[in-house]
C-alpha positions in Angstrom: -15.0 8.7 16.2 -15.7 6.9 13.0 -13.3 8.3 10.7 -13.5 8.1 6.8 -10.1 8.8 5.2 -9.7 9.2 0.9 -6.5 8.2 -0.5 -6.0 6.2 2.2 -3.5 4.0 0.3 -1.1 7.3 -0.1 1.9 8.4 1.1 0.0 10.3 4.0 -3.2 7.7 4.1 -1.4 4.9 5.0 0.4 6.6 8.1 -3.1 8.1 9.0 -5.2 5.4 9.1 -2.6 3.3 10.8 -1.8 6.4 13.6 -5.7 6.5 14.1 -6.4 2.5 14.4 -3.6 2.9 16.8 -5.6 5.6 19.2 -8.6 3.3 19.1 -10.7 5.4 16.5 -13.4 3.3 13.6 -11.7 3.8 10.2 -12.6 3.4 6.7 -10.4 3.9 3.8 -11.5 4.9 0.5 -8.9 4.4 -2.8 -8.7 3.7 -5.8 -9.9 1.5 -8.0 -12.6 0.7 -5.1 -13.6 4.2 -5.0 -13.3 7.3 -7.5 -14.2 10.4 -5.4 -14.7 12.2 -9.0 -18.1 10.2 -9.4 -19.9 12.8 -7.3 -23.0 11.1 -6.7 -21.9 7.7 -5.9 -19.3 10.0 -3.7 -21.9 11.9 -2.1 -24.5 9.0 -1.7 -21.2 6.8 -0.1 -20.8 9.5 2.7 -24.2 9.1 3.6 -24.1 5.1 3.9 -20.8 5.3 5.7 -21.9 8.0 8.2 -18.5 9.5 9.7 -18.3 12.0 12.6 -15.1 12.9 10.4 -13.9 12.5 7.1 -10.0 13.4 5.8 -9.9 14.0 2.3 -6.3 13.4 1.4 -7.2 11.9 -2.0 -5.4 13.8 -4.5 -3.7 14.4 -8.5 -0.1 15.2 -6.8 2.2 14.8 -9.9 2.8 18.4 -10.5 4.6 18.1 -13.4 1.8 15.6 -15.1 -1.3 18.2 -13.9 0.6 21.1 -15.9 0.1 18.2 -18.9 -3.5 17.4 -18.3 -5.6 20.2 -16.5 -8.6 18.0 -17.1 -7.6 15.4 -15.1 -6.3 17.5 -12.1 -9.6 19.9 -12.0 -11.5 16.9 -12.1 -9.5 15.1 -9.1 -8.4 17.7 -6.7 -11.4 20.1 -7.7 -14.4 18.2 -8.6 -13.3 15.3 -6.2 -13.3 17.5 -3.3 -16.4 19.5 -4.1 -18.6 16.2 -4.0 -16.7 15.1 -0.8 -17.4 18.3 1.3 -20.9 18.3 -0.6 -21.5 14.8 1.3 -19.8 15.8 4.6 -21.8 18.9 4.4 -25.4 17.0 4.1 -24.4 14.8 6.7 -23.4 17.2 8.9 -19.8 15.6 9.7 -16.4 17.5 9.6 -14.2 17.7 6.9 -10.4 18.0 6.8 -8.8 19.0 3.8 -5.4 18.5 3.0 -4.1 21.1 0.6 -0.7 22.7 -0.6 2.0 25.5 0.1 1.8 25.8 -3.9 -0.8 28.1 -4.0 1.2 30.6 -3.3 3.2 32.5 -5.7 6.6 32.4 -3.9 7.3 36.4 -4.3 7.3 36.9 -0.3 10.3 37.6 1.7 9.1 35.7 4.6 6.8 32.7 5.5 3.5 33.2 4.5 0.7 33.1 6.9 -2.9 31.2 6.4 -4.9 34.6 5.7 -2.2 35.6 2.9 -3.2 36.0 -0.3 -2.9 33.1 -2.5 -1.8 33.1 -6.8 -0.4 29.5 -7.6 1.6 29.3 -10.3 1.1 25.8 -11.8 -2.3 23.7 -12.3 -1.6 21.5 -9.5 -1.5 24.8 -7.6 -4.8 26.2 -8.8 -6.6 22.6 -9.0 -5.4 22.4 -5.0 -6.8 26.4 -4.2 -9.9 25.6 -6.2 -10.2 22.7 -4.0 -9.9 25.1 -0.8 -12.8 27.4 -2.1 -15.2 24.6 -2.5 -14.6 23.4 0.8 -14.8 26.5 2.0 -18.1 27.6 0.1 -19.9 23.9 0.7 -19.4 22.7 4.4 -19.2 24.5 7.4 -17.4 22.8 9.5 -14.1 22.4 7.9 -10.2 22.6 8.2 -8.1 23.3 5.4 -4.3 21.9 6.2 -1.4 23.6 3.9 1.5 21.5 4.3 4.8 21.2 2.1 6.9 18.9 0.9 5.8 15.7 2.1 7.6 12.3 2.5 7.0 9.1 3.8 7.1 5.3 3.2 4.8 4.9 0.7 4.9 6.0 -2.7 7.3 8.4 -4.3 9.1 10.9 -2.6 12.1 13.0 -2.7 14.0 11.6 -0.1 13.6 7.9 -1.0 14.4 9.3 -4.6 17.4 10.8 -3.4 18.4 7.6 -1.0 18.5 5.4 -4.0 20.3 7.9 -6.6 23.1 8.3 -4.2 23.4 5.0 -3.6 23.6 4.5 -7.7 25.3 8.0 -8.9 28.4 9.3 -7.6 27.3 12.7 -8.5 23.5 14.7 -8.7 22.3 18.4 -9.0 19.6 19.6 -7.2 17.4 22.8 -7.3 19.3 25.8 -4.7 16.5 28.3 -6.0 13.3 26.9 -4.4 12.5 27.0 -0.4 10.6 25.0 1.7 10.1 23.0 5.0 10.6 19.2 4.1 7.8 17.4 6.5 7.4 13.4 7.2 4.0 12.2 6.8 3.9 10.7 10.1 4.6 14.1 12.1 1.8 15.2 10.5 -1.0 12.7 12.0 -1.4 13.9 15.3 -2.0 17.4 14.1 -4.9 16.2 12.2 -6.2 14.2 14.7 -6.5 17.1 17.1 -8.2 18.8 14.1 -10.6 16.4 14.1 -11.2 16.4 17.8 -11.8 19.9 18.3 -14.0 22.6 16.9 -11.4 24.8 15.5 -12.4 25.1 12.6 -10.5 27.1 10.1 -7.3 26.8 7.7 -3.9 25.7 9.5 -0.2 25.7 8.1 1.3 22.5 9.7 4.9 21.5 8.4 8.2 20.8 10.3 10.1 23.3 11.6 12.5 25.4 9.7 13.2 25.3 5.6 16.1 24.7 3.2 16.1 24.4 -0.5 15.7 21.1 -2.4 19.8 21.1 -2.4 20.2 21.7 1.5 17.7 18.9 2.2 19.4 16.6 -0.9 22.8 17.1 1.0 21.4 16.5 4.8 19.8 13.1 3.0 22.9 12.2 1.4 25.1 13.0 5.0 22.6 11.2 7.0 22.7 7.7 4.5 26.8 7.8 4.2 26.6 7.6 0.7 29.5 8.7 -1.5 27.8 10.9 -3.6 28.5 14.6 -4.5 25.3 16.9 -4.4 25.5 20.0 -7.0 23.1 22.9 -6.9 21.6 24.0 -10.1 19.0 26.4 -10.9 15.4 25.9 -11.6 15.8 27.1 -15.2 18.7 24.3 -15.7 16.2 21.8 -14.0 13.8 22.9 -16.7 10.7 21.4 -15.4 6.9 21.6 -16.8 5.6 23.0 -14.3 6.0 26.5 -12.7 7.4 26.3 -8.7 7.4 28.9 -6.0 10.5 30.4 -4.8 9.6 30.7 -1.4 6.9 28.3 -0.1 8.1 28.1 3.3 4.4 28.4 5.9 4.5 30.0 8.9 2.6 27.8 11.4 1.0 30.2 12.8 -2.7 29.3 13.9 -1.7 25.9 14.9 0.7 27.0 17.7 -1.7 29.8 18.7 -4.7 27.2 19.2 -2.7 24.1 20.3 0.6 25.3 21.6 3.0 24.0 19.7 5.1 23.1 16.6 6.2 20.2 15.3 9.8 19.0 15.4 12.6 20.5 12.9 12.5 18.9 9.7 16.6 18.0 10.2 15.3 15.8 13.2 12.1 14.1 11.4 14.6 13.2 8.4 17.0 11.6 11.2 13.7 9.4 12.5 12.6 8.5 9.4 16.3 7.4 7.4 16.5 5.7 11.4 
């Protein structure tokens, strides 16, 4: 299978490229500065030139607060860039796997979100990713939309590495306790993404590590596993004072993947322990 991965040097892209190649797939990666997906014409032309069987569209601007401050850039990257990739994939007739986010939901439900629940993003980032989903749905017939949450991994900024560093440098850290989601190791997403791409089971999927936690509970587990002598103290979202609104509950029920592929990912605690080694 000939695979094109956009955002190939990012947190998830790095892991996915490595895993696909290990499975014997032919992989080409795109990332800045070599290719900017917001250049619509060039993106479409280059997809034709590459001729992939599947495009994994991971390229995105994921800085939630940064998106709030620069809506134009957020829409350009997360909507326009996605639309360009979807156009190219549809013209070529290849499959498209689009990575989306739990932040397309408003967090007001009292249960985990299912794939068919109505989105209602609170932030510019969430809106831009939802518009990306809509561009994919309207443009490319052979698509998979994959929503995940609270990703961490060995490449780029992520919550786990930030907490691990702070726990070494400080004796006390404050972490939000009124936002709940499913921490997910990027490496654990790679096999499901590969399975989707090999199938014709098109549609929308929620894929995360199992279970749920607040950011505070997540941080406390990180500190415990690293053995750091640091107190983790809960705070409210209001006290944290971040520019962009976040959903209070953004846990994703992995319903479609379980029904169609017969399994779910391991608990987030097990994945975190494996990551921290």
